[in-house]
DRENKE-321467 format. One record per atom (N, C-alpha, C, O): x, y, z. Coordinates in steps of 0.2 Angstrom, whole numbers. Last residue first. Layout:
BEGIN
[[X,Y,Z]] ...
end
This chain:
BEGIN
[[-15,-264,48]] [[-15,-257,52]] [[-8,-256,55]] [[-7,-251,58]] [[-18,-271,32]] [[-15,-271,39]] [[-15,-264,42]] [[-15,-259,38]] [[-35,-271,25]] [[-27,-270,24]] [[-25,-270,31]] [[-28,-270,36]] [[-49,-276,17]] [[-45,-277,23]] [[-38,-275,21]] [[-35,-278,16]] [[-59,-265,7]] [[-55,-271,8]] [[-51,-270,14]] [[-49,-265,16]] [[-71,-257,-2]] [[-69,-258,5]] [[-65,-265,5]] [[-68,-270,3]] [[-66,-246,-16]] [[-68,-253,-14]] [[-66,-254,-6]] [[-61,-251,-4]] [[-70,-231,-25]] [[-66,-235,-20]] [[-70,-241,-18]] [[-76,-242,-17]] [[-72,-230,-42]] [[-75,-230,-35]] [[-72,-234,-30]] [[-70,-240,-32]] [[-55,-228,-49]] [[-62,-230,-49]] [[-65,-229,-42]] [[-62,-229,-38]] [[-42,-226,-51]] [[-46,-221,-47]] [[-53,-222,-48]] [[-57,-217,-47]] [[-37,-238,-58]] [[-33,-234,-53]] [[-37,-230,-48]] [[-37,-230,-42]] [[-43,-244,-68]] [[-45,-245,-62]] [[-42,-241,-56]] [[-44,-242,-50]] [[-36,-240,-80]] [[-43,-238,-79]] [[-46,-239,-72]] [[-51,-236,-70]] [[-24,-246,-78]] [[-24,-239,-76]] [[-32,-237,-76]] [[-33,-232,-73]] [[-18,-260,-71]] [[-24,-258,-75]] [[-26,-251,-74]] [[-29,-249,-69]] [[-1,-263,-71]] [[-7,-260,-67]] [[-12,-257,-72]] [[-11,-253,-76]] [[10,-276,-71]] [[6,-272,-75]] [[-1,-270,-72]] [[-5,-274,-69]] [[25,-278,-66]] [[19,-277,-63]] [[15,-273,-67]] [[16,-267,-68]] [[38,-289,-69]] [[34,-283,-71]] [[27,-283,-68]] [[24,-288,-69]] [[52,-294,-59]] [[45,-294,-60]] [[42,-288,-64]] [[44,-282,-61]] [[66,-304,-56]] [[64,-298,-59]] [[56,-299,-61]] [[54,-304,-64]] [[67,-312,-40]] [[66,-312,-47]] [[64,-306,-50]] [[61,-302,-46]] [[68,-311,-27]] [[74,-310,-30]] [[73,-311,-37]] [[78,-310,-41]] [[55,-301,-19]] [[57,-307,-23]] [[64,-306,-26]] [[65,-300,-27]] [[51,-289,-14]] [[55,-293,-10]] [[57,-300,-13]] [[60,-304,-10]] [[43,-284,-24]] [[49,-280,-22]] [[54,-285,-18]] [[60,-284,-19]] [[32,-293,-25]] [[37,-292,-31]] [[43,-289,-29]] [[49,-291,-31]] [[27,-291,-13]] [[29,-297,-14]] [[34,-297,-20]] [[39,-300,-20]] [[22,-278,-14]] [[27,-279,-9]] [[31,-286,-11]] [[37,-287,-10]] [[13,-279,-25]] [[19,-275,-26]] [[24,-276,-21]] [[30,-276,-22]] [[4,-288,-19]] [[7,-290,-24]] [[14,-285,-25]] [[19,-288,-27]] [[-3,-281,-8]] [[2,-286,-7]] [[6,-288,-13]] [[12,-290,-12]] [[-10,-271,-15]] [[-6,-269,-9]] [[-1,-275,-8]] [[5,-273,-7]] [[-17,-278,-26]] [[-12,-273,-27]] [[-7,-271,-21]] [[-1,-271,-22]] [[-25,-286,-18]] [[-20,-289,-23]] [[-15,-284,-24]] [[-9,-286,-24]] [[-33,-276,-13]] [[-29,-281,-8]] [[-24,-284,-13]] [[-18,-284,-10]] [[-39,-269,-24]] [[-34,-266,-20]] [[-30,-271,-15]] [[-24,-269,-14]] [[-38,-280,-39]] [[-42,-277,-33]] [[-37,-274,-29]] [[-31,-275,-29]] [[-30,-286,-48]] [[-37,-285,-50]] [[-41,-281,-45]] [[-47,-280,-46]] [[-13,-284,-54]] [[-18,-285,-49]] [[-25,-284,-51]] [[-26,-280,-56]] [[-2,-295,-63]] [[-7,-289,-63]] [[-12,-290,-58]] [[-14,-295,-57]] [[14,-300,-69]] [[8,-300,-65]] [[4,-294,-65]] [[6,-289,-68]] [[27,-309,-76]] [[23,-303,-77]] [[16,-304,-73]] [[13,-310,-74]] [[44,-312,-73]] [[38,-314,-72]] [[33,-307,-73]] [[36,-302,-72]] [[58,-318,-83]] [[55,-313,-80]] [[48,-315,-78]] [[45,-320,-81]] [[63,-329,-90]] [[68,-325,-85]] [[64,-320,-81]] [[67,-317,-77]] [[56,-328,-106]] [[59,-332,-100]] [[64,-328,-96]] [[68,-324,-99]] [[42,-321,-110]] [[49,-320,-110]] [[52,-323,-104]] [[51,-322,-98]] [[28,-321,-110]] [[31,-326,-114]] [[39,-326,-114]] [[42,-329,-117]] [[24,-309,-104]] [[22,-315,-101]] [[26,-322,-104]] [[26,-327,-101]] [[29,-300,-113]] [[33,-301,-107]] [[31,-307,-103]] [[35,-310,-100]] [[19,-299,-123]] [[26,-299,-125]] [[30,-302,-119]] [[35,-306,-120]] [[7,-297,-115]] [[9,-304,-118]] [[16,-305,-120]] [[19,-310,-120]] [[6,-284,-112]] [[9,-289,-107]] [[10,-295,-110]] [[14,-299,-107]] [[3,-272,-119]] [[9,-276,-121]] [[11,-282,-117]] [[16,-285,-118]] [[-9,-264,-123]] [[-9,-269,-118]] [[-3,-274,-120]] [[-5,-279,-124]] [[-12,-246,-123]] [[-10,-252,-126]] [[-10,-257,-120]] [[-10,-256,-114]] [[-13,-232,-123]] [[-19,-236,-122]] [[-18,-243,-125]] [[-22,-246,-128]] [[-3,-223,-127]] [[-6,-223,-120]] [[-12,-227,-118]] [[-15,-227,-113]] [[0,-225,-140]] [[5,-226,-135]] [[3,-225,-128]] [[7,-226,-123]] [[-14,-214,-145]] [[-9,-219,-146]] [[-3,-219,-141]] [[-1,-214,-139]] [[-23,-206,-131]] [[-21,-207,-138]] [[-16,-213,-139]] [[-15,-216,-134]] [[-37,-210,-120]] [[-30,-208,-121]] [[-28,-209,-129]] [[-32,-213,-132]] [[-49,-215,-114]] [[-49,-209,-119]] [[-42,-207,-121]] [[-42,-201,-123]] [[-48,-225,-106]] [[-47,-219,-102]] [[-47,-213,-107]] [[-46,-207,-105]] [[-47,-238,-112]] [[-53,-236,-108]] [[-53,-229,-104]] [[-57,-228,-100]] [[-33,-249,-110]] [[-37,-243,-113]] [[-43,-241,-108]] [[-43,-242,-102]] [[-17,-254,-103]] [[-24,-254,-105]] [[-27,-248,-107]] [[-25,-243,-106]] [[-6,-250,-89]] [[-8,-253,-95]] [[-15,-253,-96]] [[-19,-252,-92]] [[9,-245,-80]] [[2,-244,-81]] [[0,-246,-88]] [[3,-245,-93]] [[21,-255,-74]] [[18,-253,-80]] [[11,-251,-80]] [[7,-256,-80]] [[36,-257,-65]] [[28,-255,-64]] [[26,-252,-71]] [[29,-247,-74]] [[47,-268,-62]] [[45,-263,-67]] [[38,-262,-67]] [[34,-267,-69]] [[59,-272,-50]] [[52,-272,-52]] [[51,-267,-57]] [[54,-261,-56]] [[72,-283,-46]] [[70,-277,-48]] [[62,-278,-50]] [[60,-283,-52]] [[84,-292,-42]] [[78,-291,-38]] [[75,-284,-40]] [[76,-279,-36]] [[93,-302,-49]] [[91,-296,-51]] [[84,-294,-48]] [[79,-294,-52]] [[107,-312,-45]] [[100,-310,-43]] [[99,-303,-46]] [[103,-299,-46]] [[115,-325,-52]] [[115,-318,-52]] [[108,-316,-50]] [[103,-317,-55]] [[109,-338,-50]] [[115,-336,-46]] [[116,-329,-46]] [[118,-326,-41]] [[98,-341,-58]] [[97,-337,-52]] [[103,-336,-48]] [[102,-332,-43]] [[104,-347,-69]] [[100,-351,-65]] [[98,-348,-58]] [[98,-351,-53]] [[110,-339,-78]] [[114,-341,-72]] [[110,-345,-67]] [[112,-347,-62]] [[100,-336,-87]] [[106,-340,-89]] [[111,-342,-83]] [[115,-346,-84]] [[91,-328,-79]] [[89,-335,-81]] [[95,-339,-83]] [[96,-345,-82]] [[97,-316,-75]] [[94,-320,-70]] [[93,-327,-73]] [[95,-332,-69]] [[102,-311,-87]] [[106,-311,-82]] [[103,-316,-76]] [[107,-320,-73]] [[90,-311,-95]] [[95,-316,-97]] [[100,-316,-91]] [[102,-322,-89]] [[81,-301,-90]] [[79,-308,-91]] [[85,-313,-91]] [[85,-318,-88]] [[89,-289,-91]] [[85,-291,-85]] [[84,-298,-85]] [[85,-302,-80]] [[96,-290,-104]] [[99,-290,-97]] [[95,-292,-92]] [[97,-297,-88]] [[88,-293,-115]] [[95,-295,-115]] [[98,-294,-109]] [[104,-298,-108]] [[75,-289,-111]] [[76,-295,-114]] [[83,-297,-113]] [[84,-303,-111]] [[76,-276,-106]] [[73,-281,-102]] [[74,-288,-105]] [[75,-292,-101]] [[84,-269,-116]] [[87,-270,-109]] [[83,-276,-105]] [[86,-280,-102]] [[75,-270,-126]] [[81,-274,-127]] [[84,-274,-120]] [[87,-280,-118]] [[64,-262,-121]] [[63,-269,-122]] [[70,-273,-123]] [[70,-278,-120]] [[64,-248,-120]] [[68,-252,-115]] [[67,-260,-116]] [[70,-264,-112]] [[56,-244,-130]] [[63,-242,-130]] [[67,-246,-125]] [[74,-246,-126]] [[44,-250,-125]] [[48,-253,-130]] [[55,-251,-131]] [[59,-254,-133]] [[37,-243,-116]] [[41,-248,-113]] [[46,-251,-119]] [[51,-254,-117]] [[27,-234,-120]] [[34,-232,-120]] [[39,-237,-117]] [[45,-235,-116]] [[15,-240,-118]] [[17,-239,-125]] [[25,-237,-125]] [[28,-237,-131]] [[12,-238,-105]] [[14,-245,-107]] [[17,-244,-114]] [[22,-248,-116]] [[19,-224,-97]] [[14,-227,-101]] [[16,-233,-104]] [[22,-233,-106]] [[30,-224,-88]] [[25,-219,-87]] [[19,-221,-91]] [[13,-221,-88]] [[37,-236,-78]] [[36,-234,-85]] [[30,-230,-86]] [[25,-232,-84]] [[46,-236,-64]] [[40,-234,-67]] [[40,-232,-74]] [[44,-228,-76]] [[55,-247,-54]] [[55,-243,-60]] [[48,-242,-62]] [[44,-246,-61]] [[63,-250,-40]] [[56,-251,-43]] [[55,-245,-48]] [[55,-239,-47]] [[77,-259,-34]] [[74,-254,-38]] [[67,-255,-40]] [[66,-261,-42]] [[85,-264,-22]] [[79,-267,-25]] [[75,-261,-28]] [[70,-258,-25]] [[103,-267,-22]] [[97,-263,-21]] [[91,-267,-24]] [[91,-272,-27]] [[114,-276,-26]] [[111,-277,-19]] [[105,-272,-18]] [[101,-273,-12]] [[119,-275,-38]] [[123,-272,-33]] [[120,-272,-26]] [[122,-269,-21]] [[109,-278,-46]] [[115,-283,-46]] [[120,-281,-40]] [[124,-285,-38]] [[101,-266,-45]] [[99,-273,-43]] [[105,-278,-42]] [[105,-281,-37]] [[109,-256,-52]] [[107,-256,-44]] [[105,-263,-42]] [[107,-264,-36]] [[109,-261,-65]] [[115,-260,-61]] [[114,-260,-54]] [[118,-263,-50]] [[95,-261,-67]] [[99,-267,-68]] [[105,-267,-64]] [[107,-271,-60]] [[92,-247,-67]] [[89,-252,-62]] [[93,-258,-62]] [[94,-261,-56]] [[99,-243,-78]] [[101,-240,-72]] [[99,-245,-66]] [[102,-247,-61]] [[91,-249,-88]] [[98,-251,-87]] [[101,-249,-81]] [[105,-252,-78]] [[78,-242,-86]] [[79,-250,-84]] [[86,-252,-84]] [[88,-256,-79]] [[82,-229,-89]] [[79,-231,-82]] [[80,-238,-81]] [[82,-240,-75]] [[87,-231,-102]] [[91,-228,-97]] [[89,-230,-90]] [[92,-232,-85]] [[76,-234,-109]] [[81,-239,-109]] [[86,-237,-103]] [[89,-241,-100]] [[68,-223,-107]] [[66,-229,-104]] [[72,-234,-103]] [[72,-238,-98]] [[70,-207,-104]] [[74,-212,-107]] [[72,-219,-104]] [[76,-221,-99]] [[69,-193,-98]] [[64,-197,-102]] [[67,-202,-107]] [[68,-201,-113]] [[77,-194,-82]] [[76,-192,-89]] [[71,-196,-93]] [[69,-201,-91]] [[69,-197,-66]] [[74,-198,-71]] [[73,-194,-78]] [[67,-192,-79]] [[68,-194,-49]] [[65,-192,-56]] [[71,-193,-61]] [[76,-191,-60]] [[68,-206,-36]] [[72,-202,-41]] [[68,-200,-47]] [[65,-205,-50]] [[69,-208,-20]] [[63,-207,-25]] [[66,-203,-31]] [[66,-197,-30]] [[80,-208,-13]] [[77,-215,-14]] [[71,-214,-19]] [[68,-219,-20]] [[85,-196,-14]] [[90,-201,-15]] [[87,-208,-16]] [[89,-213,-19]] [[75,-187,-10]] [[77,-188,-17]] [[82,-193,-19]] [[82,-195,-25]] [[64,-194,3]] [[70,-190,0]] [[71,-192,-7]] [[69,-197,-10]] [[53,-199,9]] [[59,-203,9]] [[65,-200,6]] [[71,-203,6]] [[43,-190,9]] [[44,-193,15]] [[51,-197,15]] [[54,-198,20]] [[44,-184,-4]] [[44,-180,2]] [[45,-183,8]] [[49,-181,13]] [[43,-195,-12]] [[49,-191,-12]] [[49,-187,-6]] [[55,-186,-3]] [[29,-199,-9]] [[35,-204,-7]] [[42,-200,-7]] [[46,-201,-2]] [[19,-191,-13]] [[21,-191,-6]] [[27,-195,-4]] [[30,-194,1]] [[13,-202,-25]] [[12,-196,-22]] [[15,-196,-15]] [[13,-201,-11]] [[14,-212,-34]] [[20,-212,-30]] [[19,-205,-26]] [[24,-203,-23]] [[3,-211,-42]] [[3,-217,-38]] [[9,-216,-33]] [[9,-220,-28]] [[-2,-201,-50]] [[-1,-199,-43]] [[0,-206,-39]] [[-2,-206,-33]] [[-1,-203,-63]] [[-7,-205,-60]] [[-7,-204,-53]] [[-11,-207,-49]] [[12,-197,-66]] [[6,-194,-69]] [[-1,-197,-66]] [[-6,-193,-67]] [[21,-195,-50]] [[18,-199,-56]] [[12,-196,-59]] [[9,-192,-56]] [[24,-185,-41]] [[20,-191,-38]] [[18,-195,-44]] [[13,-199,-43]] [[31,-173,-43]] [[24,-174,-46]] [[20,-179,-43]] [[14,-179,-42]] [[43,-176,-37]] [[39,-171,-34]] [[32,-171,-37]] [[27,-169,-33]] [[44,-191,-43]] [[46,-188,-37]] [[41,-183,-35]] [[36,-184,-32]] [[41,-197,-55]] [[38,-200,-49]] [[40,-197,-43]] [[37,-198,-38]] [[45,-192,-68]] [[40,-188,-64]] [[37,-192,-58]] [[32,-190,-55]] [[50,-207,-73]] [[49,-200,-75]] [[43,-197,-71]] [[38,-200,-71]] [[59,-216,-60]] [[55,-215,-66]] [[54,-208,-68]] [[56,-204,-64]] [[60,-226,-45]] [[63,-222,-50]] [[59,-222,-56]] [[56,-226,-58]] [[63,-230,-28]] [[58,-229,-33]] [[61,-224,-38]] [[64,-219,-36]] [[72,-243,-19]] [[72,-236,-22]] [[67,-236,-28]] [[66,-241,-32]] [[76,-251,-5]] [[71,-251,-10]] [[71,-243,-13]] [[70,-239,-9]] [[85,-251,5]] [[88,-252,-1]] [[82,-252,-7]] [[84,-253,-13]] [[79,-250,17]] [[81,-244,14]] [[85,-245,8]] [[87,-240,5]] [[64,-258,21]] [[71,-259,18]] [[73,-253,15]] [[70,-250,10]] [[52,-254,26]] [[55,-260,29]] [[62,-261,27]] [[66,-263,30]] [[48,-242,20]] [[49,-242,27]] [[53,-248,29]] [[57,-248,34]] [[47,-247,7]] [[52,-243,8]] [[53,-242,16]] [[59,-241,17]] [[35,-255,9]] [[42,-258,7]] [[47,-254,8]] [[53,-256,11]] [[26,-246,12]] [[27,-251,17]] [[34,-254,15]] [[38,-256,20]] [[25,-238,0]] [[28,-235,6]] [[30,-240,12]] [[35,-240,15]] [[20,-248,-9]] [[27,-245,-10]] [[30,-242,-3]] [[35,-243,-2]] [[8,-249,-3]] [[12,-255,-3]] [[19,-253,-4]] [[24,-255,-1]] [[2,-237,-5]] [[3,-239,2]] [[8,-245,2]] [[12,-246,7]] [[2,-236,-19]] [[5,-231,-15]] [[7,-234,-8]] [[13,-233,-5]] [[-7,-247,-21]] [[0,-248,-23]] [[4,-243,-19]] [[10,-244,-17]] [[-19,-241,-15]] [[-16,-247,-12]] [[-9,-248,-14]] [[-4,-251,-10]] [[-22,-231,-23]] [[-20,-229,-16]] [[-16,-235,-13]] [[-12,-235,-9]] [[-25,-238,-35]] [[-20,-233,-35]] [[-17,-232,-28]] [[-11,-232,-27]] [[-36,-246,-31]] [[-30,-249,-33]] [[-24,-244,-32]] [[-19,-246,-30]] [[-43,-237,-17]] [[-43,-239,-24]] [[-37,-243,-25]] [[-32,-243,-21]] [[-53,-240,-1]] [[-47,-240,-5]] [[-48,-240,-13]] [[-53,-243,-15]] [[-57,-239,15]] [[-60,-238,8]] [[-54,-236,4]] [[-50,-231,5]] [[-54,-252,26]] [[-53,-246,24]] [[-56,-245,17]] [[-57,-250,13]] [[-55,-262,40]] [[-58,-261,33]] [[-57,-253,32]] [[-59,-249,35]] [[-41,-270,47]] [[-47,-266,48]] [[-50,-265,41]] [[-47,-268,36]] [[-31,-281,57]] [[-33,-279,51]] [[-40,-274,52]] [[-43,-275,57]] [[-15,-286,63]] [[-22,-285,64]] [[-24,-282,58]] [[-20,-279,54]] [[-3,-290,58]] [[-4,-292,65]] [[-12,-291,66]] [[-15,-295,70]] [[-1,-296,41]] [[-3,-291,46]] [[-5,-294,53]] [[-8,-299,54]] [[13,-307,37]] [[5,-306,37]] [[4,-300,42]] [[8,-299,47]] [[28,-302,29]] [[24,-304,35]] [[17,-303,34]] [[15,-298,31]] [[35,-309,16]] [[31,-303,17]] [[27,-305,23]] [[22,-309,22]] [[47,-316,8]] [[45,-316,15]] [[42,-309,17]] [[45,-305,20]] [[43,-324,-7]] [[45,-318,-3]] [[43,-319,4]] [[37,-321,5]] [[50,-338,-14]] [[44,-336,-9]] [[46,-330,-5]] [[49,-331,0]] [[55,-340,-31]] [[56,-338,-24]] [[50,-337,-20]] [[45,-335,-23]] [[55,-353,-42]] [[52,-347,-40]] [[54,-346,-33]] [[54,-351,-29]] [[72,-358,-48]] [[65,-360,-45]] [[62,-354,-42]] [[65,-349,-40]] [[79,-351,-62]] [[79,-353,-55]] [[72,-355,-53]] [[67,-353,-56]] [[83,-359,-78]] [[80,-354,-74]] [[79,-356,-67]] [[78,-362,-66]] 
end
């Protein structure tokens, strides 16, 4: 397995205090990454016109176009498989799995392609892709919408699994994941998406 990469995400020139939620911070982080590199592509079910079921990608398709913010069919294996192909061809796809319980149709792709391509070549084949996964309970949702499958992936050689705990974490973590050459799953605690906003410093 390759040594960990150190993403080159520049520190902010100045900072201010804004009222943020984790959900808004992720949206801002995605936007910053897409502005920085036109090979960053966002894809998933309803991420475009709707802005995602949690509105995390709200406004991105309007600002960056349908070629960079793609609404996909309801097929997680297809979403992840397409992202693998894009990643090995030099793009930096960011997939959204709509709810954590739906990630398992794509588990074979993650295990057999995403992780193995990177690990078995010791990083010579780069798979710079991010899989965003809303996870966790506490929102009154039904089965497949309130699960915590992160332990499956934390123990999977060849990928990294991370989760933010506050808006600043979320803002920088999503950008660092995107600009890493390692495949990374970002587990986002959906109960915290839209909780009372926190005052945190972000770049201006």
